[in-house]
C-alpha positions in Angstrom: -65.5 -69.9 170.7 -61.7 -69.7 171.3 -61.0 -71.3 167.9 -62.6 -68.3 166.1 -59.5 -66.2 167.1 -57.3 -67.8 164.5 -59.7 -67.1 161.7 -58.9 -63.3 161.8 -55.5 -64.3 160.4 -56.3 -67.4 158.4 -59.2 -66.0 156.4 -57.5 -62.9 155.0 -54.2 -64.7 154.4 -55.9 -67.6 152.6 -57.8 -65.1 150.4 -54.5 -63.2 149.6 -53.0 -66.5 148.4 -56.1 -67.6 146.4 -56.6 -64.3 144.6 -53.4 -64.5 142.5 -54.2 -68.0 141.5 -57.6 -67.4 140.0 -57.6 -63.6 139.8 -55.4 -63.6 136.6 -57.9 -65.8 134.8 -61.3 -64.7 136.0 -62.0 -60.9 136.0 -64.4 -60.7 139.0 -62.7 -63.4 141.0 -60.5 -61.1 143.0 -63.2 -58.8 144.3 -65.5 -61.7 144.8 -63.0 -63.6 147.0 -62.2 -60.5 148.9 -65.9 -59.7 149.6 -66.6 -63.3 150.8 -63.6 -63.2 153.0 -64.4 -59.8 154.5 -68.1 -60.8 155.1 -66.7 -63.8 157.0 -64.5 -61.5 159.0 -67.3 -59.1 159.9 -69.5 -62.1 161.1 -66.6 -63.5 163.1 -66.0 -60.0 164.6 -69.6 -59.8 165.8 -69.5 -63.3 167.2 -66.2 -62.6 169.0 -67.6 -59.3 170.4 -70.7 -61.1 171.8 -68.5 -63.6 173.6 -66.1 -61.3 175.6 -66.5 -59.1 178.6 -64.3 -57.2 181.0 -63.6 -60.4 183.0 -63.5 -62.8 180.0 -61.2 -63.0 177.0 -60.9 -65.5 174.2 -57.4 -66.9 174.2 -55.9 -69.2 171.5 -52.4 -70.5 172.0 -50.2 -71.7 169.2 -47.5 -74.1 170.2 -46.7 -74.9 173.8 -49.9 -73.8 175.6 -48.4 -74.3 179.0 -45.4 -72.1 178.4 -44.8 -68.4 177.9 -42.9 -69.4 174.8 -46.1 -70.3 173.0 -47.8 -67.7 170.8 -50.9 -66.3 172.3 -53.7 -64.8 170.3 -56.1 -62.8 172.5 -59.5 -61.2 171.9 -60.7 -59.0 174.8 -63.4 -56.3 174.6 -60.9 -53.7 173.4 -59.6 -55.9 170.5 -63.1 -57.1 169.8 -64.3 -53.5 169.5 -61.5 -52.7 167.1 -62.0 -55.9 165.1 -65.6 -54.9 164.4 -64.5 -51.4 163.2 -61.6 -52.6 161.1 -63.4 -55.4 159.3 -66.6 -53.4 158.7 -64.6 -50.5 157.2 -62.5 -53.0 155.1 -65.7 -54.6 153.7 -67.2 -51.3 152.8 -63.9 -50.1 151.2 -63.7 -53.4 149.2 -67.3 -52.8 147.9 -66.3 -49.2 146.9 -63.2 -50.4 145.2 -65.2 -52.6 142.7 -66.2 -49.5 140.8 -63.2 -47.3 141.7 -60.5 -49.7 140.6 -61.9 -50.2 137.1 -59.5 -47.6 135.8 -56.5 -49.7 137.0 -55.0 -52.7 135.4 -54.0 -55.9 137.3 -56.7 -55.4 139.9 -56.0 -58.8 141.4 -52.7 -57.4 142.7 -54.6 -54.6 144.5 -57.0 -57.1 146.2 -54.0 -59.3 147.2 -52.3 -56.4 148.9 -55.6 -55.2 150.4 -56.2 -58.6 152.1 -52.6 -58.8 153.3 -53.0 -55.4 154.9 -56.2 -56.5 156.5 -54.5 -59.6 157.8 -51.7 -57.5 159.3 -54.1 -55.1 161.0 -56.2 -58.0 162.4 -52.9 -59.6 163.6 -51.9 -56.5 165.5 -55.3 -56.5 167.2 -55.2 -60.1 168.4 -51.4 -60.5 169.1 -50.8 -61.5 172.7 -47.0 -60.8 172.6 -45.0 -57.9 171.4 -42.9 -59.8 168.9 -45.9 -61.0 166.9 -47.5 -57.5 167.2 -44.4 -56.2 165.5 -44.5 -58.9 162.8 -48.1 -58.2 161.9 -47.5 -54.5 162.1 -44.8 -54.9 159.4 -47.1 -57.0 157.2 -49.7 -54.3 157.3 -47.2 -51.5 156.8 -45.4 -53.1 153.8 -48.7 -53.9 152.1 -49.6 -50.2 152.7 -46.4 -49.0 151.1 -47.2 -50.9 147.9 -50.9 -49.8 147.9 -49.9 -46.2 148.1 -47.7 -46.6 145.0 -50.3 -48.7 143.2 -50.9 -46.1 140.5 -47.2 -46.0 139.8 -47.4 -42.3 138.9 -44.5 -40.0 140.1 -46.6 -38.5 142.9 -47.6 -41.9 144.2 -44.1 -43.3 144.0 -42.7 -40.3 145.9 -45.4 -40.5 148.5 -44.8 -44.3 148.9 -41.1 -43.7 149.3 -41.6 -41.1 152.0 -44.1 -43.3 153.8 -41.7 -46.2 153.7 -38.8 -44.2 155.0 -40.8 -42.8 157.9 -42.5 -46.2 158.5 -39.1 -47.9 158.7 -37.9 -45.3 161.2 -40.9 -46.1 163.3 -40.3 -49.8 163.0 -36.7 -49.3 164.2 -37.8 -47.5 167.3 -40.5 -50.1 168.1 -38.1 -53.0 167.5 -35.4 -51.5 169.6 -37.9 -50.9 172.4 -39.1 -54.6 172.2 -35.5 -55.8 172.2 -34.6 -53.8 175.3 -37.8 -54.8 177.0 -37.0 -58.5 176.4 -33.5 -58.1 177.8 -35.1 -56.4 180.8 -37.9 -58.8 181.5 -37.0 -62.0 179.7 -40.4 -62.3 178.1 -42.5 -60.7 175.4 -45.9 -62.1 176.3 -47.9 -59.0 177.2 -49.7 -60.7 180.1 -46.5 -62.0 181.6 -44.8 -58.6 181.0 -47.6 -56.9 182.9 -47.0 -59.2 185.9 -43.2 -58.9 185.8 -43.2 -55.1 185.5 -45.7 -54.6 188.3 -43.0 -55.6 190.8 -40.3 -53.5 189.2 -41.6 -50.0 189.1 -40.6 -47.2 186.8 -36.8 -47.4 186.2 -34.7 -45.3 183.9 -34.5 -48.3 181.4 -38.3 -48.5 181.3 -38.7 -44.8 180.8 -36.3 -45.0 177.8 -38.3 -47.9 176.4 -41.5 -45.9 176.8 -40.0 -43.0 174.9 -39.0 -45.4 172.1 -42.6 -46.7 171.9 -44.1 -43.2 171.9 -41.8 -42.2 169.0 -42.4 -45.4 167.1 -46.2 -45.7 167.5 -46.5 -41.9 167.3 -45.0 -42.1 163.8 -47.5 -44.8 162.9 -50.3 -42.7 164.3 -49.0 -39.5 162.6 -49.1 -37.4 165.8 -47.3 -34.1 165.5 -44.3 -33.8 165.0 -44.3 -37.3 163.5 -46.9 -36.5 160.9 -44.9 -35.5 157.8 -45.6 -38.7 155.8 -49.3 -38.7 156.1 -50.4 -35.8 153.8 -48.3 -37.3 151.0 -49.4 -40.9 151.4 -53.1 -40.3 151.9 -53.4 -37.8 149.0 -51.5 -40.0 146.5 -53.1 -43.3 147.3 -56.2 -44.7 145.6 -59.3 -43.6 147.4 -60.2 -47.0 149.0 -56.6 -47.2 150.2 -56.7 -43.7 151.7 -60.0 -44.8 153.4 -58.2 -47.8 155.0 -55.1 -45.9 155.9 -56.9 -43.0 157.6 -59.9 -45.0 158.7 -58.2 -47.9 160.4 -54.5 -48.2 159.8 -53.2 -45.2 161.8 -55.7 -46.1 164.5 -54.5 -49.7 164.9 -50.8 -49.5 164.1 -50.5 -46.3 166.0 -53.2 -45.5 168.6 -54.3 -49.0 169.5 -50.8 -50.5 169.7 -49.6 -47.5 171.8 -52.5 -47.6 174.2 -52.3 -51.4 174.6 -48.6 -51.3 175.4 -48.8 -48.2 177.7 -52.0 -49.0 179.6 -52.0 -52.8 179.8 -48.2 -53.6 179.9 -45.9 -50.8 180.9 -48.3 -48.6 182.9 -49.2 -44.9 182.5 -47.5 -42.4 184.8 -48.2 -38.7 185.1 -45.2 -38.0 182.9 -46.5 -40.3 180.1 -49.9 -38.7 180.3 -48.3 -35.3 180.0 -46.4 -36.4 176.9 -49.6 -37.7 175.3 -51.5 -34.5 176.1 -48.7 -32.4 174.7 -48.6 -34.3 171.4 -52.4 -34.3 171.2 -52.7 -30.5 171.6 -49.9 -29.8 169.1 -51.5 -32.2 166.6 -54.9 -30.5 167.0 -53.6 -27.0 166.6 -50.8 -27.3 164.0 -52.8 -29.6 161.7 -55.9 -27.3 161.9 -53.7 -24.3 160.9 -52.1 -26.2 158.0 -55.5 -27.4 156.8 -56.6 -23.8 156.1 -54.1 -23.5 153.2 -55.0 -26.7 151.4 -56.5 -26.6 147.9 -56.1 -30.4 147.3 -59.2 -32.1 148.7 -57.4 -35.2 149.8 -54.6 -33.2 151.5 -57.3 -31.2 153.3 -58.8 -34.5 154.6 -55.3 -35.8 155.5 -54.4 -32.8 157.7 -57.8 -33.0 159.4 -57.0 -36.7 160.2 -53.9 -35.5 162.1 -56.0 -33.0 164.0 -58.7 -35.6 164.9 -56.2 -38.1 166.0 -55.2 -35.4 168.5 -58.7 -35.7 170.1 -58.2 -39.4 170.6 -54.7 -38.9 172.1 -56.1 -36.2 174.3 -58.7 -38.5 175.8 -56.1 -41.2 176.4 -53.8 -38.7 178.0 -56.5 -37.4 180.4 -56.9 -41.1 181.3 -60.1 -40.9 183.3 -62.8 -43.5 182.5 -65.0 -40.9 180.8 -62.1 -39.5 178.8 -61.0 -43.0 177.6 -64.7 -43.8 176.7 -64.8 -40.5 174.6 -61.4 -41.4 173.0 -62.6 -44.8 171.8 -66.0 -43.4 170.7 -64.2 -40.7 168.7 -61.9 -43.4 167.3 -65.0 -45.2 166.0 -66.6 -42.0 164.6 -63.3 -40.9 163.0 -62.9 -44.3 161.3 -66.4 -43.9 159.8 -66.5 -40.2 158.7 -62.9 -40.1 157.5 -63.3 -43.2 155.5 -66.4 -41.7 154.0 -64.7 -38.4 153.2 -61.8 -40.1 151.4 -64.3 -42.2 149.4 -66.2 -39.0 148.6 -62.9 -37.4 147.4 -62.4 -40.4 145.1 -65.9 -40.1 143.7 -65.5 -36.3 143.1 -62.1 -36.8 141.4 -63.7 -39.6 139.3 -66.5 -37.3 138.1 -64.7 -34.0 137.8 -61.2 -35.2 136.8 -59.5 -33.0 139.5 -58.7 -32.8 143.2 -58.2 -29.1 143.1 -60.9 -27.4 145.2 -60.5 -24.2 143.3 -61.8 -26.0 140.2 -64.5 -28.1 141.7 -68.0 -26.6 141.7 -71.5 -28.0 141.9 -71.0 -31.4 143.4 -74.5 -31.4 144.9 -76.1 -30.5 141.6 -74.0 -33.0 139.5 -74.3 -35.9 141.9 -76.7 -35.6 144.9 -75.5 -38.9 146.4 -71.9 -37.8 146.5 -72.9 -34.3 147.7 -75.1 -35.4 150.5 -72.5 -38.0 151.6 -69.8 -35.4 151.6 -71.9 -33.0 153.6 -72.7 -35.7 156.1 -69.1 -36.6 156.7 -68.1 -32.9 156.9 -70.8 -32.2 159.5 -69.8 -35.2 161.6 -66.1 -34.3 161.6 -66.9 -30.7 162.5 -68.9 -31.9 165.5 -72.3 -30.7 164.5 -75.2 -32.4 166.4 -76.8 -34.9 166.1 -73.9 -36.7 164.3 -71.7 -39.0 166.2 -68.7 -36.7 165.9 -70.4 -34.2 168.1 -71.1 -36.6 170.9 -67.5 -38.1 171.0 -66.0 -34.6 171.1 -68.5 -33.4 173.7 -67.6 -36.4 175.9 -63.9 -35.6 175.7 -64.5 -31.9 176.5 -66.7 -32.8 179.5 -64.0 -35.3 180.7 -61.4 -32.5 180.5 -63.6 -30.3 182.7 -64.2 -33.1 185.2 -60.4 -33.6 185.4 -60.0 -29.9 186.3 -58.3 -29.2 182.9 -60.5 -26.3 181.6 -57.7 -25.1 179.3 -57.7 -28.4 177.5 -61.5 -28.4 177.2 -61.4 -24.9 175.7 -58.7 -26.0 173.3 -60.8 -28.9 172.1 -63.8 -26.7 171.6 -61.8 -24.0 169.7 -60.2 -26.6 167.4 -63.7 -28.0 166.7 -64.8 -24.5 165.7 -61.6 -24.2 163.5 -62.5 -27.5 161.9 -65.9 -26.1 161.0 -64.3 -23.0 159.6 -61.8 -24.6 157.2 -64.3 -27.2 156.1 -66.9 -24.5 155.4 -64.3 -22.4 153.5 -63.1 -25.3 151.4 -66.3 -27.4 150.8 -69.1 -24.8 150.5 -68.0 -23.6 147.0 -67.3 -27.2 145.9 -70.6 -28.5 147.0 -73.0 -25.6 146.3 -71.1 -23.4 143.9 -72.0 -23.0 140.2 -69.5 -24.2 137.6 -69.1 -26.4 134.5 -70.9 -29.8 134.5 -68.8 -32.8 135.5 -67.3 -35.0 132.7 -69.0 -38.0 134.2 -71.9 -37.8 136.7 -72.1 -41.5 137.2 -70.7 -42.7 140.5 -71.7 -46.4 140.1 -73.6 -48.7 142.3 -70.6 -50.0 144.3 -69.1 -46.6 145.1 -72.5 -45.1 145.8 -73.7 -47.9 148.1 -70.4 -47.8 150.1 -70.7 -44.0 150.6 -74.4 -44.3 151.6 -73.6 -47.0 154.1 -70.9 -44.9 155.9 -73.1 -41.8 155.8 -75.9 -43.8 157.5 -73.4 -44.9 160.2 -72.4 -41.3 160.8 -76.0 -40.5 161.5 -76.8 -43.5 163.8 -73.5 -43.9 165.6 -74.7 -41.8 168.5 -77.0 -44.7 169.3 -74.1 -46.5 170.8 -74.5 -44.2 173.8 -77.9 -45.7 174.5 -78.2 -48.9 176.4 -77.6 -51.7 173.9 -75.0 -54.3 172.9 -72.8 -51.7 171.2 -72.9 -49.6 174.3 -71.8 -52.5 176.4 -68.9 -53.3 174.0 -67.8 -49.7 174.0 -67.9 -49.4 177.8 -66.1 -52.8 178.2 -63.4 -51.7 175.7 -62.8 -48.5 177.7 -62.7 -50.6 180.9 -59.9 -52.7 179.5 -57.7 -49.6 179.3 -58.8 -48.1 182.7 -58.2 -51.5 184.3 -54.5 -51.2 183.3 -52.6 -54.3 184.1 -55.7 -56.2 185.1 -55.6 -57.2 181.4 -53.2 -59.9 182.4 -55.7 -61.7 184.7 -58.1 -62.5 181.8 -55.2 -63.9 179.8 -52.5 -65.5 181.9 -54.9 -67.2 184.2 -56.6 -69.1 181.4 -56.1 -72.8 182.0 -54.7 -74.8 179.0 -57.1 -77.2 177.4 -56.8 -80.0 174.9 -55.4 -79.1 171.5 -58.0 -77.9 169.0 -58.1 -77.7 165.2 -56.3 -75.1 163.2 -53.0 -73.4 163.8 -52.1 -75.2 167.0 -53.5 -76.1 170.5 -56.4 -74.0 171.6 -57.3 -72.8 175.1 -60.6 -71.7 176.4 -62.0 -68.4 177.6 -60.3 -66.9 180.6 -62.2 -65.8 183.7 -60.9 -63.5 186.4 -60.5 -65.4 189.6 
């Protein structure tokens, strides 16, 4: 099974190179190649997830397998959990884009960039060293800059420029932190770093490196006060791109990368936890207040993304097993309902010709599929039972109480009520109000089926809390973070094996000794 690790890079990269060759000549070739590739990635994600556990990781080494200089690609329960989310959302977004992108020319360019972004995000998830994590992060980010500007309208170009400037600042912070860490420990392999830093303790140099990573990955995650780029980028991008950016990109390039580095490599101290909690609470409060004044439906969803990311950061900052479990469960739920909401916004704009909530009325009457899907996503993000968003927020609130942080529990509950208030204020007239009929009531099979699929997941995601394979993967993913530097045991103690096919020499699954 270890050879499957390389396919998360090879499949999307190969499709990104094939699409320009045949996409110019055959109209449906670009979406067809993308769908085939993404179906393969979803199947590979499920196979990888079924093959890992807390004490077992899939490790594929490229180059010198017996040396720390070799490139390690690693899938443990945390990265497997994220791979399933990322590739599933990417597949549904690609299905949605078949109908949505009809109004654009040169669609093969869109699918090429889309697959490059998917390759970069997958690469971040399986990178076993910090340098390649940075390389794949840049691949995903650069593809994202171009996708935001894909419509080449003034608003899109301005948003892309702001996104690129802020993203470059984040990259500088991250690269500087990686360089200082290499000078400090003489290795960038995350498993080796965890072992080296265990004997060193928290020095002033390490504290400065942690600050750089928090600023860099915090910018990628759009945590307050590093959030300024997100409302512009997410509102100006095509709807499937907004779904990918909010649904998976800020989670992987920001939250996942930050948690992987802090929990499994550098170690989380009380001071680091306090920083995470502070940023989380500020993100939840400020973004909720700013969301109240939004009349653009996509900007409303963008600000609510910042607020919901705060819930995830809060769970990570609390740091107890239950809090981390709630954070990862909310990450899953947010990926689903926020991708759904941005797809809904694209469908509403497609039918009504506007994103202005003051001009949108009667979505439910004009398009019941879009209306019900929008209502489902809104109820889930507001934390209304029995939707998954309620259970993940409830777990985080209970974890705050168990950690003797009742103030944080109250804050999380109040912000959930505020979320319900501004969604009710904004969407009730749009969904149920009476107004002129839409110019085009047809959503299309691809757009409608994608929205229905995500709406169904919003309803059934709470089933992951029941004893099943998904529950095991969720708990194992949380255990990877709570286990801290024990991550190194399932990677560095993997014995090298004979070279396998593909990128380089493969090595088998690692077992804790």
